[in-house]
C-alpha positions in Angstrom: 37.4 3.6 2.1 34.1 2.3 0.7 31.4 5.0 0.4 27.8 4.0 0.9 25.2 5.3 -1.5 22.3 7.3 0.0 18.8 5.7 0.2 17.2 8.6 -1.6 18.2 11.9 -3.3 15.7 14.8 -3.6 16.2 17.5 -6.2 14.3 20.8 -6.5 13.1 20.4 -10.1 14.3 18.7 -13.2 15.5 22.0 -14.5 18.0 22.1 -11.6 19.9 19.1 -13.0 23.0 20.1 -14.9 23.9 18.0 -17.9 27.2 16.9 -16.3 25.4 15.5 -13.3 23.4 13.0 -15.3 26.0 10.3 -15.0 26.1 10.6 -11.2 22.3 10.6 -10.9 22.1 7.5 -13.1 24.8 5.7 -11.1 22.8 6.5 -7.9 19.6 5.3 -9.4 21.0 2.1 -10.8 22.8 1.6 -7.5 19.5 1.4 -5.7 19.0 5.0 -4.6 15.7 6.7 -5.2 16.0 9.9 -7.1 12.9 12.1 -7.0 11.7 15.7 -7.3 10.8 17.8 -4.3 7.3 18.3 -5.6 6.7 14.5 -5.9 8.1 13.9 -2.4 5.8 16.7 -1.0 2.7 15.2 -2.7 3.5 11.7 -1.4 4.2 12.8 2.2 1.4 15.3 2.7 -1.1 13.9 0.2 -1.4 17.3 -1.5 -0.2 18.7 -4.7 2.7 21.1 -4.6 1.8 24.5 -6.0 5.0 24.6 -8.0 3.8 21.4 -9.7 0.5 22.9 -10.9 0.7 23.9 -14.5 -1.7 26.6 -15.7 -2.9 24.6 -18.6 -3.8 21.7 -16.4 -5.7 24.0 -14.1 -7.6 25.6 -16.9 -8.4 22.5 -19.0 -8.3 19.7 -16.4 -11.2 18.8 -14.1 -9.1 19.0 -10.9 -10.7 22.2 -9.6 -14.2 20.8 -9.8 -15.6 19.2 -6.6 -16.4 15.5 -6.8 -20.0 14.6 -6.2 -19.1 12.1 -3.5 -17.1 14.7 -1.7 -19.9 17.3 -1.7 -22.4 14.7 -0.6 -20.2 13.5 2.3 -19.4 17.0 3.3 -23.1 17.9 3.5 -23.8 14.8 5.6 -21.2 15.4 8.2 -22.0 19.2 8.2 -25.6 18.4 9.2 -24.4 16.0 11.9 -21.9 18.5 13.3 -24.7 21.2 13.2 -27.1 19.0 15.1 -24.6 18.1 17.8 -23.5 21.7 18.1 -27.1 22.8 18.5 -27.8 20.3 21.3 -24.6 21.2 23.1 -25.1 25.0 22.9 -28.9 25.1 23.5 -28.6 25.9 27.2 -26.2 28.8 26.5 -28.4 30.0 23.7 -31.5 30.0 25.9 -29.6 31.8 28.7 -28.4 34.5 26.3 -31.9 35.0 24.9 -33.3 35.4 28.4 -30.6 38.0 29.3 -31.3 40.0 26.2 -35.0 39.9 26.9 -34.5 41.0 30.5 -32.0 43.7 29.7 -33.6 45.6 26.8 -36.8 46.1 24.8 -37.3 44.7 21.3 -36.9 41.3 19.7 -34.2 38.9 20.8 -33.3 37.8 17.3 -32.7 39.8 14.1 -33.1 38.4 10.6 -30.5 39.1 7.9 -30.7 38.1 4.3 -27.4 36.7 3.1 -26.2 35.1 -0.2 -25.0 31.5 -0.2 -23.7 29.0 -2.7 -24.7 29.6 -6.3 -25.9 33.1 -5.3 -28.9 31.6 -3.5 -30.2 34.0 -0.8 -31.0 32.7 2.7 -32.2 34.1 6.0 -29.7 34.1 8.9 -30.8 34.8 12.5 -28.5 36.3 15.1 -28.9 37.7 18.6 -29.8 41.4 18.6 -26.9 43.4 20.0 -27.6 46.7 21.7 -25.3 49.5 20.8 -24.2 52.4 23.0 -27.2 54.6 22.3 -29.9 52.1 22.8 -32.4 52.5 25.6 -32.4 49.8 28.3 -35.3 48.9 30.6 -33.1 49.4 33.6 -32.6 53.1 32.8 -36.1 53.9 31.5 -37.3 55.2 34.8 -34.6 58.0 34.9 
């Protein structure tokens, strides 16, 4: 009976290959089969680097952890576009919530909070004021 060779063989790591398997893997490879490591297959299929394949010295001394200028620029462009579309879509709901807060209770509709952003640069964030349990409401002021 004639045995057909597999199209490809995937091994965990090169460390998993025992010396006495070398002849069999070479025969497969020269017979037309693809022999590859699992990390390489993962990177090719998912277009991501397998964590097991990341060597500490490459992470420390390589430039792979630094963002590319083009990627940061593109991200900021589409972030602004998404923010603009989101603002237009949610504007009616935002106005309705502001009106309900103004009708229901005294005080400002928005509160300002200072937060810290990228590169430790502070910025002002606005959010709707939430009334807690102990707050006084216009509705119950008469009682």
